[in-house]
C-alpha positions as CSV (number, residue, x, y, z in Angstrom):
1,X,-21.4,3.8,5.7
2,X,-19.9,6.0,8.5
3,X,-19.1,2.9,10.6
4,X,-17.3,1.3,7.6
5,X,-15.3,4.5,7.1
6,X,-14.3,4.7,10.8
7,X,-13.2,1.0,10.7
8,X,-11.2,1.6,7.5
9,X,-9.4,4.5,9.1
10,X,-8.7,2.5,12.2
11,X,-7.2,-0.3,10.2
12,X,-5.1,2.1,8.2
13,X,-3.8,3.8,11.4
14,X,-2.9,0.5,13.0
15,X,-1.1,-0.8,10.0
16,X,0.7,2.5,9.5
17,X,1.9,2.4,13.1
18,X,3.2,-1.2,12.7
19,X,5.0,-0.5,9.4
20,X,6.0,3.2,9.3
21,X,7.2,4.2,5.9
22,X,10.1,6.4,5.2
23,X,8.7,9.9,4.4
24,X,11.4,11.2,2.2
25,X,12.5,10.2,-1.3
26,X,14.6,12.1,-3.8
27,X,12.4,13.1,-6.8
28,X,15.0,11.5,-9.1
29,X,14.3,8.1,-7.5
30,X,10.8,8.0,-8.9
31,X,12.2,8.1,-12.4
32,X,15.4,6.1,-12.2
33,X,15.5,2.5,-10.9
34,X,19.3,2.9,-10.3
35,X,18.7,5.4,-7.6
36,X,17.3,3.9,-4.4
37,X,16.4,6.1,-1.4
38,X,18.4,5.3,1.7
39,X,16.6,4.4,4.9
40,X,16.2,7.3,7.3
41,X,16.6,5.7,10.6
42,X,14.1,2.9,9.9
43,X,14.7,-0.8,10.4
44,X,13.4,-3.4,8.1
45,X,14.2,-4.8,4.7
46,X,16.8,-3.2,2.6
47,X,15.7,-1.5,-0.6
48,X,16.3,-3.2,-4.0
49,X,17.6,-1.3,-7.0
50,X,14.5,-2.2,-9.0
51,X,11.9,-2.4,-6.2
52,X,10.0,-5.4,-5.1
53,X,8.3,-7.6,-7.8
54,X,4.6,-8.0,-8.4
55,X,4.7,-11.5,-6.8
56,X,6.5,-10.1,-3.7
57,X,3.9,-7.4,-3.3
58,X,1.1,-9.9,-3.6
59,X,2.7,-12.1,-0.9
60,X,3.1,-9.1,1.4
61,X,-0.6,-8.0,0.8
62,X,-1.9,-11.5,1.6
63,X,0.2,-11.6,4.8
64,X,-1.0,-8.2,5.9
65,X,-4.8,-9.0,5.5
66,X,-5.3,-12.6,6.5
67,X,-9.1,-12.3,5.9
68,X,-8.3,-12.0,2.1
69,X,-5.2,-14.3,2.1
70,X,-6.9,-16.7,-0.4
71,X,-9.0,-14.1,-2.3
72,X,-8.3,-13.6,-6.0
73,X,-6.0,-10.8,-7.1
74,X,-8.3,-8.2,-8.8
75,X,-5.4,-5.9,-9.6
76,X,-1.8,-5.1,-9.0
77,X,-0.3,-1.8,-10.1
78,X,2.7,0.3,-9.3
79,X,2.6,4.1,-9.3
80,X,2.9,7.3,-7.2
81,X,0.9,7.3,-4.0
82,X,-1.1,10.4,-5.1
83,X,-2.1,8.6,-8.3
84,X,-3.2,5.3,-6.7
85,X,-4.8,6.5,-3.4
86,X,-7.5,9.2,-2.9
87,X,-6.5,12.3,-1.1
88,X,-9.1,11.6,1.6
89,X,-7.7,8.1,2.3
90,X,-4.1,9.3,2.1
91,X,-4.9,12.1,4.7
92,X,-5.5,9.4,7.3
93,X,-2.1,7.7,7.0
94,X,0.4,8.6,9.8
95,X,3.2,9.1,9.2
96,X,2.3,10.0,5.6
97,X,4.8,9.3,2.9
98,X,5.3,12.0,0.3
99,X,2.7,12.0,-2.5
100,X,5.3,11.0,-5.1
101,X,6.5,8.0,-3.2
102,X,6.3,4.8,-5.4
103,X,3.9,2.2,-4.1
104,X,2.2,-1.0,-5.1
105,X,-1.6,-1.1,-4.9
106,X,-2.7,-4.8,-4.5
107,X,-6.5,-5.3,-4.8
108,X,-7.7,-8.6,-3.3
109,X,-11.3,-9.6,-3.1
110,X,-14.5,-10.8,-4.9
111,X,-16.2,-8.9,-7.7
112,X,-19.1,-11.2,-8.6
113,X,-21.2,-8.3,-10.0
114,X,-21.0,-4.5,-10.4
115,X,-23.0,-4.1,-7.1
116,X,-22.0,-7.0,-5.0
117,X,-18.2,-7.0,-4.6
118,X,-16.0,-6.6,-1.6
119,X,-12.3,-6.7,-0.9
120,X,-9.3,-4.8,0.3
121,X,-6.6,-2.6,-1.2
122,X,-3.2,-3.0,0.3
123,X,-0.7,-0.2,-0.3
124,X,3.0,-1.4,-0.2
125,X,6.2,0.6,-0.3
126,X,7.7,-0.2,-3.7
127,X,11.3,0.1,-2.6
128,X,11.2,-1.6,0.8
129,X,8.2,-4.0,0.6
130,X,6.6,-2.6,3.8
131,X,2.9,-2.5,4.1
132,X,1.9,1.2,4.5
133,X,-1.8,0.6,5.0
134,X,-4.8,-1.4,3.9
135,X,-8.5,-0.5,3.6
136,X,-11.6,-2.5,2.8
137,X,-14.1,-1.6,0.1
138,X,-17.6,-2.7,-0.7
139,X,-19.5,-2.1,-3.9
């Protein structure tokens, strides 16, 4: 179990270093699609007024984790980082986005039984479409 956790943290750190998210967002942007945070010295895709779509988020997740590129989508939801990611996992993201940052959580994997599934959760910036981090899970 400890080895899996260490590997998960290492993967999250590597992905975060490759795709650093912006760490500031006006609180009003979380409630209004017409307000889009401006980049703070980061390069990458431009934000969209309504964020990226579910389909775009799934494509980004599959590209970020090639091992699960053809795995079924077990879930796709948008919400605040603090609502979709445990505090323990979020503490290992560097640089860490603010807890109220909007993200997509795309869950790819196999869930054949309650005790025999495995997969990955990919956390993607809702506004810019950048992968913030990914972690594997086993049940």
